[in-house]
VOPAGU-2260 file (C-alpha; in pm, 1 decimal, decimal comma):
REM VOPAGU-2260
SITE   aa  ch    i         X         Y         Z
SITE  MET   A    0   15069,9   -7172,8    3192,1
SITE  LYS   A    1   14808,8   -7256,4    3448,1
SITE  PHE   A    2   14551,9   -7286,7    3206,9
SITE  SER   A    3   14725,8   -7563,7    3014,5
SITE  VAL   A    4   14810,1   -7787,2    3300,1
SITE  VAL   A    5   14452,8   -7750,2    3439,4
SITE  SER   A    6   14320,4   -7848,7    3094,8
SITE  LEU   A    7   14526,4   -8132,4    3021,3
SITE  SER   A    8   14472,8   -8262,1    3370,5
SITE  LEU   A    9   14087,9   -8256,9    3305,1
SITE  PHE   A   10   14142,7   -8412,9    2967,0
SITE  ILE   A   11   14331,2   -8668,6    3106,2
SITE  ALA   A   12   14075,4   -8730,8    3399,7
SITE  GLY   A   13   13794,6   -8732,7    3144,0
SITE  ALA   A   14   13969,2   -9007,7    2934,2
SITE  LEU   A   15   14038,2   -9226,1    3225,1
SITE  ALA   A   16   13673,2   -9216,7    3334,1
SITE  GLN   A   17   13563,3   -9323,0    2993,5
SITE  PHE   A   18   13710,0   -9663,6    3040,8
SITE  THR   A   19   13442,6   -9876,5    3168,8
SITE  ILE   A   20   13329,5  -10226,8    3186,4
SITE  ASN   A   21   12937,1  -10307,3    3241,6
SITE  THR   A   22   12858,8  -10519,4    3543,9
SITE  PRO   A   23   12638,2  -10788,1    3401,1
SITE  ALA   A   24   12298,6  -10790,4    3562,4
SITE  ASN   A   25   12195,3  -11179,4    3538,0
SITE  VAL   A   26   12455,8  -11432,5    3507,0
SITE  VAL   A   27   12357,3  -11768,6    3501,8
SITE  GLU   A   28   12555,7  -12090,4    3555,9
SITE  CYS   A   29   12623,6  -12251,1    3205,6
SITE  GLN   A   30   12421,7  -11986,3    3028,8
SITE  PRO   A   31   12580,0  -11730,3    2752,8
SITE  THR   A   32   12631,2  -11359,8    2908,5
SITE  LEU   A   33   12710,4  -11056,0    2700,7
SITE  LEU   A   34   13015,4  -10875,5    2863,7
SITE  ALA   A   35   13048,8  -10509,4    2712,7
SITE  TRP   A   36   13283,4  -10214,5    2780,2
SITE  SER   A   37   13366,6   -9872,4    2631,6
SITE  GLY   A   38   13674,7   -9636,0    2582,9
SITE  GLY   A   39   14017,9   -9760,2    2610,8
SITE  THR   A   40   14261,3   -9876,5    2341,5
SITE  ALA   A   41   14221,9  -10240,9    2182,4
SITE  PRO   A   42   14330,1  -10492,5    2222,2
SITE  TYR   A   43   14185,3  -10509,6    2555,7
SITE  PHE   A   44   14243,9  -10836,8    2801,6
SITE  LEU   A   45   13952,1  -10973,5    2987,6
SITE  SER   A   46   13987,2  -11184,8    3313,1
SITE  ILE   A   47   13725,1  -11312,2    3564,2
SITE  LEU   A   48   13848,4  -11264,2    3924,7
SITE  PRO   A   49   13703,5  -11368,4    4256,1
SITE  GLY   A   50   13448,5  -11064,1    4369,1
SITE  ALA   A   51   13605,8  -11016,1    4682,5
SITE  THR   A   52   13956,9  -10996,8    4564,2
SITE  PRO   A   53   13961,5  -10776,2    4253,5
SITE  ASN   A   54   14347,8  -10797,6    4247,6
SITE  GLY   A   55   14359,1  -11160,7    4303,0
SITE  VAL   A   56   14466,2  -11472,2    4057,1
SITE  ALA   A   57   14215,5  -11496,7    3783,0
SITE  LEU   A   58   13955,1  -11767,3    3793,2
SITE  GLU   A   59   13960,3  -11747,3    3425,2
SITE  ASN   A   60   14143,7  -11550,0    3158,9
SITE  LEU   A   61   13921,2  -11459,2    2830,4
SITE  GLY   A   62   14242,1  -11368,5    2667,9
SITE  GLN   A   63   14263,9  -11088,5    2405,2
SITE  GLN   A   64   13957,5  -10900,6    2270,6
SITE  ASN   A   65   13954,5  -10691,7    1988,0
SITE  GLY   A   66   13618,8  -10564,3    1976,6
SITE  THR   A   67   13406,6  -10382,6    2274,5
SITE  SER   A   68   13235,4  -10706,6    2395,3
SITE  VAL   A   69   13242,1  -11067,5    2413,7
SITE  THR   A   70   12974,9  -11336,6    2484,8
SITE  TRP   A   71   13084,8  -11577,5    2768,0
SITE  THR   A   72   12910,7  -11883,9    2867,3
SITE  CYS   A   73   12947,5  -11897,7    3277,3
SITE  ASN   A   74   13145,2  -12187,5    3343,5
SITE  ILE   A   75   13167,0  -12066,0    3718,5
SITE  PRO   A   76   12935,5  -12251,3    4018,5
SITE  SER   A   77   12644,0  -12079,4    4111,9
SITE  GLY   A   78   12679,7  -11892,8    4424,7
SITE  THR   A   79   13028,2  -11761,8    4326,7
SITE  SER   A   80   13103,5  -11406,2    4372,1
SITE  ILE   A   81   13324,1  -11291,4    4067,9
SITE  GLY   A   82   13418,2  -10979,5    3911,4
SITE  LEU   A   83   13519,0  -10853,1    3568,0
SITE  THR   A   84   13893,8  -10700,4    3505,7
SITE  LEU   A   85   13954,2  -10529,8    3178,8
SITE  ARG   A   86   14333,3  -10390,6    3073,1
SITE  ASP   A   87   14367,6  -10221,8    2752,1
SITE  SER   A   88   14660,0  -10189,7    2530,9
SITE  SER   A   89   14777,6   -9878,7    2702,6
SITE  GLY   A   90   14782,4  -10029,4    3050,2
SITE  LEU   A   91   14444,5   -9870,0    3181,5
SITE  LEU   A   92   14215,5  -10111,1    3398,3
SITE  ALA   A   93   13864,7  -10101,5    3445,9
SITE  GLN   A   94   13652,0  -10331,0    3664,2
SITE  SER   A   95   13294,0  -10430,7    3738,8
SITE  ALA   A   96   13139,6  -10440,2    4055,3
SITE  PRO   A   97   13127,1  -10777,3    4210,7
SITE  PHE   A   98   12830,0  -11006,4    4124,6
SITE  THR   A   99   12692,5  -11359,2    4229,3
SITE  VAL   A  100   12667,3  -11604,4    3975,8
SITE  ASN   A  101   12283,4  -11743,4    3956,0
SITE  PRO   A  102   12184,4  -12112,8    3942,5
SITE  GLY   A  103   12118,3  -12245,7    3605,3
SITE  CYS   A  104   12134,5  -12589,3    3446,0
SITE  MET   A  105   12394,4  -12741,7    3721,4
SITE  CYS   A  106   12620,2  -12846,2    3462,6
SITE  PHE   A  107   12909,8  -12935,4    3657,8
SITE  SER   A  108   12955,2  -13269,8    3814,4
């Protein structure tokens, strides 16, 4: 019985550890950025949140995603710290590390 419980615990821990979202390396204001993730179960629900408050109110909801990546054109001003939060259909959560939007074309007025 001990073996079964330990095996199940390791399996669950391994499955949870495999649901991840990549932290983009260079997000530039007004430029497209590929956001990618792995694991979990589709559909996925992707949000952009303030970097300092990953459980805060979303700055933008990118809605339901059925694949494991989406190209997003950054419409958040440069200098803003943001993070990505992804939820799968079973309720699992994955979060990126916070990152700062870099200056671009200054498309905001």
